[in-house]
C-alpha positions in Angstrom: -12.1 64.1 -39.0 -10.4 62.0 -36.3 -12.1 60.6 -33.2 -11.0 63.4 -30.9 -12.5 66.0 -33.3 -15.7 64.1 -33.3 -15.9 64.1 -29.5 -15.5 67.9 -29.5 -18.8 68.3 -31.4 -22.0 68.9 -29.5 -25.3 70.5 -30.0 -26.6 73.7 -28.5 -30.1 74.2 -27.1 -31.4 74.9 -30.6 -29.9 71.7 -32.1 -27.0 73.4 -34.0 -23.6 71.7 -34.0 -21.1 73.5 -31.9 -17.4 72.8 -30.9 -16.8 72.4 -27.2 -13.7 71.4 -25.2 -13.4 67.7 -24.1 -12.8 68.7 -20.5 -12.4 71.9 -18.5 -9.4 73.9 -19.3 -7.7 76.9 -17.7 -9.6 78.9 -20.3 -12.8 77.8 -18.7 -12.1 77.9 -15.0 -10.3 80.6 -13.0 -7.5 79.1 -10.9 -8.5 79.0 -7.2 -6.3 78.6 -4.2 -7.4 74.9 -3.9 -6.5 74.0 -7.5 -3.2 75.9 -7.4 -2.2 74.2 -4.1 -3.2 70.8 -5.4 -0.9 71.3 -8.4 1.9 72.6 -6.2 1.5 69.6 -3.9 2.3 67.3 -6.8 5.2 69.4 -8.0 6.7 69.6 -4.5 6.5 65.8 -4.3 8.5 65.5 -7.5 11.0 68.2 -6.2 11.4 66.3 -2.9 12.2 63.1 -4.8 14.9 64.8 -6.9 16.2 66.7 -3.9 16.5 63.4 -1.9 18.6 62.1 -4.8 20.9 65.1 -4.3 21.0 64.4 -0.6 22.0 60.8 -1.2 24.7 62.0 -3.6 26.1 64.3 -0.9 26.1 61.4 1.6 27.9 59.2 -0.9 30.5 62.0 -1.3 30.9 62.1 2.5 31.5 58.3 2.5 33.9 58.6 -0.5 36.4 60.6 1.5 37.8 64.1 1.8 38.2 64.8 -1.9 34.7 63.8 -2.8 33.3 65.7 0.2 35.2 68.8 -0.8 33.8 68.6 -4.3 30.2 68.1 -3.1 30.6 71.0 -0.6 31.9 73.2 -3.4 28.8 72.4 -5.5 26.3 72.8 -2.7 28.0 75.9 -1.5 27.8 77.5 -4.9 25.0 79.9 -5.8 23.3 77.2 -7.9 23.7 74.6 -5.2 22.2 76.9 -2.5 19.4 77.7 -4.9 18.6 74.0 -5.2 18.8 73.6 -1.4 16.5 76.5 -0.9 14.0 75.1 -3.4 14.2 71.7 -1.7 13.6 73.3 1.7 10.7 75.2 0.3 9.2 72.0 -1.2 9.8 70.1 2.1 8.0 72.6 4.2 5.2 73.1 1.7 4.6 69.4 1.4 4.6 69.1 5.2 2.2 71.9 5.8 -0.2 70.9 3.0 0.0 67.3 4.2 -1.2 68.4 7.7 -4.0 70.2 5.9 -4.9 67.0 4.0 -4.8 65.1 7.3 -7.3 67.4 8.8 -9.5 66.8 5.8 -9.1 63.0 6.2 -10.4 63.5 9.7 -13.4 65.3 8.4 -12.5 68.8 9.3 -12.3 72.0 7.3 -14.4 71.3 4.3 -16.4 74.5 4.1 -15.2 77.0 1.5 -14.1 79.7 4.0 -12.0 77.2 6.0 -10.5 75.7 2.8 -9.4 79.1 1.6 -8.1 80.2 4.9 -6.2 77.0 5.5 -4.7 77.3 2.0 -3.4 80.7 2.6 -2.1 79.6 6.0 -0.3 76.8 4.3 1.4 79.3 2.0 2.4 81.6 4.8 3.6 78.8 7.0 5.7 77.4 4.1 7.5 80.7 3.6 7.8 81.4 7.3 9.3 77.9 8.1 11.6 78.1 5.1 13.0 81.5 6.1 13.3 80.4 9.7 15.3 77.3 8.8 17.6 79.3 6.5 18.1 82.1 9.0 18.8 79.6 11.8 21.2 77.6 9.5 23.2 80.7 8.7 23.2 81.8 12.4 24.6 78.4 13.4 27.4 78.5 10.8 29.2 81.3 12.7 
């Protein structure tokens, strides 16, 4: 038996050996809005870093001249490119809205369970609303 196996052994109330998980798993806890949004906040931060790299590559293509710019525009104008841009926009607005929520917490507001849940769902709604607004506005300005 390795050390990890030994750590999973415990005793029940009657002294019998039982196997138990080392730490809480998804099998133990039901996902709640707070845990899901916390995980999404981390994922959106990574997505923003990757998306910023794509933005820098687009700026480098602009600086490279008309041929590089045309190639970059062809990529970002493709279905896959627009899907990446939509995902980046979604991550940007989610990280922004959830950051404001965290700022309120840092100021000592909104810790009760009802407010945490309500602000979480508001963050989700605001994320989708702002993302759709930005894309609708972007397409409207293209004409």
